[in-house]
N, C-alpha and C positions, 0 to 999 in steps of 0.2 A: 503493499500500500504506500502511496508516494505522501511525502510529508504534508501535513496541514499547511495551507497558504496562511501567512500571517500578515496582517495589514502592517504598513509601515510603520516603524515605531521609532519616535525621536531617539538620539542617544541617551538621554536621561531616563526615558521610559524602559530603554534596553538595559540599561545599568541596574534600575530597580528590579526589573524580571529576574536579572541574574542574580541579584542579592537574595529575593526572595526563594528562587530554585536552590540556592546555596544552602540556605538556612534549613532546608529538609534533611540534611546531612549532618547538621549540629557542629558547625565549624567553630573554633574559637576566635574570638574578638574580631569579628567580621567589620570591616570599614570601607566605605564608599568615598573615595575622593574626587572632587570636580576639579580636574587638572586642565579644563579649557583656557584659562589665562595664562599658563605657563609651560604646556607641553604642545608640540607641534604634530603629534602622531597619534594623539587620542584625546579623549574629551573627560573620560572617567577610569579610574583605576579602583578596581574592587580588589581588596586585601583579604585573605582569609588564612586561618592556620588550622592545621591537623595535628592530631596529638601521636600520630603514627605515619608511617608511609603509606600504610594500608589505606588509612583515612584520606590522606592527601590524594590519592590514586581514586579512591572511591568518589571524592567529591569531583574531580575533573570528569571522570565517566559520567556520574549523575548530570551534570551540567552539560556536557556535549550530547547525550541521548535525549534529556527533556527539551533542550532548545533546539535540536533538530526536528522532533517531533512537532514544534512550534513554527519550523519553517525557517529557523534562524541558524545560518551555517556557522562553523568555526573555520575562520581563516587560517589559522595554525596554531600548533601546541608544541610545546618544548618542555623537556625534564620529566615526562610521565615515567621513564625507567627507574629512575633512582627515587623520585618522589620528594626529594627536598625542596625544590623550588620549581613547581609547575607554572609556567606561562601560557595561557589561552589568549589569543587574539581574535576578538570579536569584532575588529573594525574599530570603532569609536570608544569601545569597551576592552579593557585590558584587565584580565582576571590572574592576580598573582595567588598562588596556593602554596604556603611555606608549610615545612614543617616547622614546630615551634622554635626549635633553636636557630635554625636558618633565616627565621623571619627577624628574630632578634639581631643577627649578625648582619643582614643586609640594611636594616632599619629603613625601608621605604617611606614610613611614617616621617622620620626624621628629616629625608632628602627632600620629602616634597610638604614641609611643614606649613608653607604657607597657602595649600590647597585648602579650600574649604570642606569641612566634612558634612556627608548628607546623612540624614537618619535612615536607618534601614527599617521598612515598614514590617509590622510583625509578620509572622508566618502563617497567614491564613490563607496561604497562595494555593489553587488546585491547577495543576498542569493543565488540565483540559481547558481551563477558562483564563483567558488572559486579562 
């Protein structure tokens, strides 16, 4: 069965959708950064942590599968093999999934300290309904 056709989402709507889908796998310390004013290659960063490499890999797999069913394609992915830092490129939204210790080491929050933080809605999301 072909993927469901998704109406065109704004970059912010896509970022919020990704965040809500990620919350289904209970990541640690989810953070959504608005980097539109300071980044030339993305509008939003979604930063998540997992307590194990198995959880980081499960998070990335869940995001990819759920968004594909919504008609939203992943442009590229890196780091799944090791699960320490998985980077998922959804065009305007970049998802960073870190193993907890790697997140502290790379400190993206510190690098993008001036980027506004967006609230992530509660996890009342159902994948069939956008």
